[in-house]
C-alpha positions as CSV (number, residue, x, y, z in Angstrom):
1,X,8.4,-14.7,3.5
2,X,7.5,-13.8,7.1
3,X,8.4,-10.2,6.3
4,X,5.0,-9.5,4.7
5,X,3.2,-10.8,7.8
6,X,5.0,-8.2,9.9
7,X,4.1,-5.4,7.5
8,X,0.5,-6.5,7.3
9,X,0.3,-6.7,11.1
10,X,1.8,-3.1,11.4
11,X,-0.6,-1.7,8.8
12,X,-3.6,-3.5,10.4
13,X,-2.6,-2.3,13.9
14,X,-2.4,1.2,12.7
15,X,-5.7,0.9,11.0
16,X,-7.4,-0.7,14.0
17,X,-6.4,2.4,16.0
18,X,-8.9,4.3,13.9
19,X,-11.8,1.9,14.0
20,X,-14.7,3.6,15.8
21,X,-13.5,7.1,15.0
22,X,-16.1,9.3,13.3
23,X,-15.0,11.1,10.1
24,X,-16.6,12.7,7.1
25,X,-14.8,11.5,4.0
26,X,-16.7,14.0,1.8
27,X,-18.6,13.7,-1.4
28,X,-15.7,12.3,-3.3
29,X,-15.9,9.0,-1.4
30,X,-19.4,8.4,-2.7
31,X,-18.5,9.0,-6.3
32,X,-14.9,7.6,-6.5
33,X,-14.5,4.3,-8.3
34,X,-13.4,1.4,-6.1
35,X,-10.0,0.3,-7.2
36,X,-8.5,-3.1,-6.3
37,X,-4.8,-3.1,-5.3
38,X,-4.1,-5.9,-7.8
39,X,-5.1,-3.4,-10.5
40,X,-2.3,-1.0,-9.3
41,X,0.3,-3.7,-9.6
42,X,-0.7,-6.6,-11.8
43,X,0.8,-10.1,-11.8
44,X,2.8,-9.2,-14.9
45,X,4.0,-6.0,-13.2
46,X,5.0,-7.9,-10.1
47,X,7.0,-10.4,-12.2
48,X,8.8,-7.6,-14.0
49,X,9.5,-5.8,-10.8
50,X,10.8,-8.9,-9.0
51,X,12.5,-10.4,-12.0
52,X,11.0,-13.8,-11.5
53,X,7.7,-15.6,-11.8
54,X,5.1,-15.1,-9.1
55,X,2.1,-17.1,-7.9
56,X,-1.4,-15.9,-8.4
57,X,-2.2,-12.9,-6.1
58,X,-3.4,-13.6,-2.6
59,X,-6.2,-11.1,-1.8
60,X,-7.6,-10.1,1.5
61,X,-9.4,-7.1,3.0
62,X,-10.1,-5.5,6.4
63,X,-13.4,-3.6,5.8
64,X,-13.3,-2.3,9.4
65,X,-10.3,-0.1,8.4
66,X,-11.1,0.2,4.7
67,X,-8.0,-1.7,3.6
68,X,-7.6,-4.2,0.7
69,X,-4.4,-6.2,0.2
70,X,-2.8,-7.9,-2.8
71,X,0.2,-10.1,-2.1
72,X,2.5,-11.6,-4.8
73,X,4.8,-14.4,-3.6
74,X,7.5,-16.0,-5.8
75,X,6.9,-19.3,-7.5
76,X,10.3,-20.5,-6.4
77,X,10.3,-21.8,-2.9
78,X,13.9,-20.6,-2.2
79,X,13.2,-17.0,-3.2
80,X,12.6,-14.3,-0.6
81,X,11.2,-11.8,-3.2
82,X,7.6,-10.6,-2.8
83,X,5.4,-7.6,-3.3
84,X,2.6,-6.6,-1.0
85,X,0.2,-3.8,-2.1
86,X,-2.3,-2.4,0.3
87,X,-4.9,0.3,-0.6
88,X,-7.1,2.3,1.7
89,X,-9.7,4.5,-0.2
90,X,-12.9,6.3,0.6
91,X,-15.0,4.0,-1.6
92,X,-14.1,1.1,0.7
93,X,-14.0,2.9,4.1
94,X,-16.6,2.1,6.8
95,X,-19.0,4.9,7.6
96,X,-17.2,5.6,10.9
97,X,-13.6,5.4,9.7
98,X,-11.0,8.1,9.4
99,X,-10.2,9.3,5.9
100,X,-7.2,7.6,4.3
101,X,-5.2,10.9,4.5
102,X,-5.5,10.9,8.3
103,X,-4.3,7.3,8.5
104,X,-1.4,8.2,6.2
105,X,-0.4,11.2,8.2
106,X,-0.6,9.4,11.5
107,X,1.7,6.7,10.2
108,X,4.0,9.3,8.7
109,X,4.2,11.1,12.1
110,X,4.9,7.8,13.9
111,X,7.9,7.1,11.7
112,X,9.2,10.6,11.5
113,X,12.8,9.8,12.7
114,X,13.3,6.8,10.4
115,X,11.8,7.8,7.1
116,X,12.9,9.1,3.8
117,X,10.5,11.6,2.2
118,X,10.1,11.3,-1.6
119,X,8.9,13.7,-4.2
120,X,7.2,12.8,-7.5
121,X,5.0,10.1,-6.0
122,X,1.5,11.3,-5.6
123,X,0.6,14.0,-3.1
124,X,3.0,12.8,-0.5
125,X,5.2,9.8,-0.1
126,X,7.9,8.3,2.0
127,X,9.9,5.1,2.6
128,X,10.1,3.7,6.2
129,X,9.9,0.4,8.0
130,X,7.4,-1.7,6.1
131,X,8.0,-0.1,2.7
132,X,6.8,2.7,0.5
133,X,3.8,4.8,1.6
134,X,1.9,7.0,-0.9
135,X,-1.0,9.4,-0.5
136,X,-2.7,10.4,-3.7
137,X,-6.2,11.8,-4.2
138,X,-7.4,10.7,-0.8
139,X,-6.1,7.2,-1.4
140,X,-3.5,5.7,0.9
141,X,-1.3,3.1,-0.8
142,X,1.5,1.1,0.7
143,X,3.9,-1.3,-1.0
144,X,6.2,-3.8,0.8
145,X,9.0,-5.6,-0.8
146,X,11.5,-6.6,2.0
147,X,14.2,-4.9,4.1
148,X,14.3,-1.2,3.3
149,X,17.9,-1.1,4.5
150,X,18.9,-2.8,1.3
151,X,19.4,-0.3,-1.6
152,X,18.0,-2.7,-4.2
153,X,14.8,-3.0,-2.1
154,X,14.4,0.8,-2.0
155,X,14.8,0.9,-5.8
156,X,12.3,-1.9,-6.2
157,X,9.8,0.0,-4.0
158,X,10.3,3.2,-6.0
159,X,9.8,1.3,-9.3
160,X,6.7,-0.4,-7.9
161,X,5.4,3.0,-6.7
162,X,5.8,4.5,-10.2
163,X,4.1,1.4,-11.7
164,X,1.2,1.7,-9.3
165,X,0.7,5.4,-9.9
166,X,0.8,5.0,-13.7
167,X,-1.8,2.2,-13.5
168,X,-4.0,4.4,-11.1
169,X,-3.9,7.2,-13.6
170,X,-5.2,4.9,-16.3
171,X,-8.0,3.6,-14.1
172,X,-9.4,7.0,-13.1
């Protein structure tokens, strides 16, 4: 279960690069509803996606980079399955932070050689080290589920992405 700590460190490090940068996130950021990442993939969704029971979500946030995290770990101690959902959105961004789209594009450029671009997932999406990355309506969503070299993990990420986007559509 150390995998999620590495992903969280990567996302946090990328986000910290932008702390202190000035940006205008536009009027939409003032009116957009604040969405919790656990609303995008619920505990029930996580259990369905992982095919096993999960513990209650662990939640954390890094306001300095506008990121909220929702982590689902398995109930069974011998299982390696997990789902980590992070969400960066204008409604949670600090006044001096970069817009989520700029963070997304910086990460996308940084993994340009080792990513698989996807269509049908928001405005832009790709799978790369760390998981699935989605940009939709100036919200940057990432989902981690394990080693992306394993085909079943890639399929789990795609299914989780569709679930998150469907739930987002219902929340807006």
